[in-house]
C-alpha positions as CSV (number, residue, x, y, z in Angstrom):
1,X,-2.2,-2.2,-4.3
2,X,-1.0,-1.1,-0.9
3,X,-2.6,2.0,0.8
4,X,0.0,4.0,2.2
5,X,-1.3,5.2,5.7
6,X,0.2,7.9,8.2
7,X,2.2,6.8,10.9
8,X,1.4,5.6,14.4
9,X,2.7,7.3,16.6
10,X,3.9,5.6,19.7
11,X,5.7,7.0,22.8
12,X,6.3,3.9,25.1
13,X,9.3,2.0,27.2
14,X,10.9,-0.9,25.7
15,X,11.5,-4.0,28.0
16,X,14.9,-3.0,28.6
17,X,13.2,0.5,30.3
18,X,14.7,3.1,27.7
19,X,11.9,4.9,25.7
20,X,10.8,3.8,22.7
21,X,9.1,5.9,20.2
22,X,8.2,5.8,16.3
23,X,10.9,7.7,15.8
24,X,13.1,5.1,17.4
25,X,12.8,2.8,14.7
26,X,13.0,5.3,12.2
27,X,14.7,3.7,9.0
28,X,13.7,0.3,9.8
29,X,10.6,-1.7,8.8
30,X,8.3,-2.2,12.2
31,X,6.4,-5.9,12.6
32,X,4.3,-4.8,15.3
33,X,1.6,-6.7,17.3
34,X,-0.3,-6.1,20.2
35,X,-0.9,-8.8,22.9
36,X,-0.1,-9.4,26.6
37,X,2.0,-11.9,28.3
38,X,-0.5,-13.6,30.4
39,X,-2.2,-14.4,26.9
40,X,-2.8,-18.5,27.0
41,X,-3.6,-19.4,23.0
42,X,-3.7,-16.4,20.8
43,X,-0.5,-14.1,21.4
44,X,2.1,-17.3,21.8
45,X,0.7,-19.0,18.4
46,X,1.0,-15.1,16.6
47,X,4.9,-14.7,18.2
48,X,5.4,-17.8,17.1
49,X,4.0,-17.7,13.5
50,X,5.8,-14.4,12.7
51,X,8.9,-15.0,14.0
52,X,8.6,-18.1,11.6
53,X,8.0,-16.0,9.3
54,X,11.3,-13.5,10.0
55,X,13.3,-16.8,10.1
56,X,11.8,-17.9,6.8
57,X,13.1,-14.9,5.3
58,X,16.5,-14.7,6.0
59,X,18.7,-11.8,5.3
60,X,15.9,-10.0,3.9
61,X,14.4,-9.7,7.3
62,X,17.4,-8.1,8.8
63,X,16.0,-5.2,8.5
64,X,13.1,-5.5,10.0
65,X,12.1,-4.6,13.8
66,X,9.4,-6.7,15.6
67,X,8.5,-5.3,18.4
68,X,5.3,-6.9,20.5
69,X,2.8,-4.0,22.6
70,X,1.0,-4.9,25.7
71,X,-2.8,-4.0,25.8
72,X,-2.1,-4.6,29.7
73,X,0.5,-2.7,30.6
74,X,-0.3,-3.1,34.9
75,X,0.9,-7.2,34.8
76,X,3.7,-6.2,31.5
77,X,5.8,-3.9,33.0
78,X,9.4,-3.8,31.2
79,X,11.1,-6.8,33.1
80,X,8.4,-9.2,33.1
81,X,8.1,-8.2,29.3
82,X,12.2,-9.2,28.7
83,X,11.5,-12.2,30.4
84,X,8.6,-13.4,28.3
85,X,10.1,-12.2,24.8
86,X,13.8,-13.3,26.0
87,X,13.0,-17.0,26.8
88,X,10.1,-17.3,24.2
89,X,10.0,-15.0,21.7
90,X,13.2,-13.9,21.3
91,X,12.8,-11.9,18.0
92,X,10.6,-9.7,19.3
93,X,11.2,-6.1,21.7
94,X,8.2,-5.8,24.4
95,X,7.1,-2.0,24.5
96,X,4.6,-1.2,27.6
97,X,4.0,2.4,29.5
98,X,1.1,3.7,31.2
99,X,-2.4,3.1,30.8
100,X,-2.7,6.4,29.0
101,X,0.6,6.0,26.5
102,X,-1.0,2.0,25.9
103,X,-4.2,3.8,25.1
104,X,-2.7,6.3,22.9
105,X,-0.6,3.5,21.0
106,X,-4.1,1.4,20.5
107,X,-5.3,4.3,18.7
108,X,-2.8,4.8,16.3
109,X,-3.2,2.0,15.0
110,X,-6.8,1.0,15.3
111,X,-6.7,-2.2,18.1
112,X,-9.1,-3.0,20.7
113,X,-8.5,-4.7,23.5
114,X,-10.9,-4.6,26.9
115,X,-10.3,-5.9,30.0
116,X,-12.8,-8.6,30.9
117,X,-13.3,-10.4,34.4
118,X,-12.3,-14.1,34.7
119,X,-12.2,-15.9,37.6
120,X,-10.0,-18.7,35.8
121,X,-7.5,-16.0,35.0
122,X,-4.4,-14.8,36.7
123,X,-5.6,-11.6,38.7
124,X,-9.4,-12.3,37.6
125,X,-9.4,-10.9,34.3
126,X,-8.2,-11.2,30.4
127,X,-7.4,-8.8,27.9
128,X,-9.6,-10.0,24.6
129,X,-7.9,-8.0,22.0
130,X,-7.4,-7.6,17.9
131,X,-5.0,-10.1,16.6
132,X,-3.5,-8.6,13.8
133,X,0.0,-7.9,12.6
134,X,0.9,-4.5,11.4
135,X,4.3,-3.7,8.3
136,X,5.2,-0.4,8.7
137,X,7.5,0.9,6.5
138,X,11.0,2.9,7.3
139,X,9.5,6.1,7.2
140,X,6.8,4.6,9.0
141,X,3.5,4.2,6.6
142,X,1.7,1.0,7.4
143,X,2.7,-1.3,3.9
144,X,0.3,-4.3,5.3
145,X,-1.5,-6.0,8.0
146,X,-2.3,-9.6,8.6
147,X,-4.5,-10.9,10.7
148,X,-4.5,-14.1,12.7
149,X,-6.1,-16.0,10.3
150,X,-3.7,-15.9,7.3
151,X,-1.4,-19.0,7.4
152,X,2.6,-19.1,7.4
153,X,3.0,-18.7,3.9
154,X,0.8,-16.5,3.0
155,X,2.4,-14.1,5.4
156,X,5.8,-14.4,4.3
157,X,5.4,-14.0,0.9
158,X,3.5,-10.8,1.3
159,X,6.1,-9.7,3.6
160,X,8.9,-10.4,1.4
161,X,7.2,-8.5,-1.4
162,X,6.9,-5.8,0.7
163,X,10.3,-5.2,2.4
164,X,12.3,-5.8,-0.8
């Protein structure tokens, strides 16, 4: 049995430069994932897996909006997110904002993300973060969450059951 919790709110900007809040997507299921475009392994792997799950669900996934919320708003401008997602993960709409707006979204979804110096990384830092996808109902309640360790089959099975 899945426990339904209150809506996680956000007030951000999509990768087309348009305002985007949790109310923008009212009436749609949301698949929400936090990450950043400079991530080398976890984010591309997770976005790929989630994209394949949506593909597998076919028509059943038509009512699902996939969101990729940055944890690195300094580098992930709308233009950067649009270029990254349109090229590599076109099912996702990127969301960014100010440091404060992103901090609010992270708190709302209970996402961990922390800047860490790394001389080998672009701009000298990386942003380790939690790797969890959240499935929200059309009325904004959490239906399920998918940790990174889950395989594609289990995510597809659980999503299918939740969005019927």
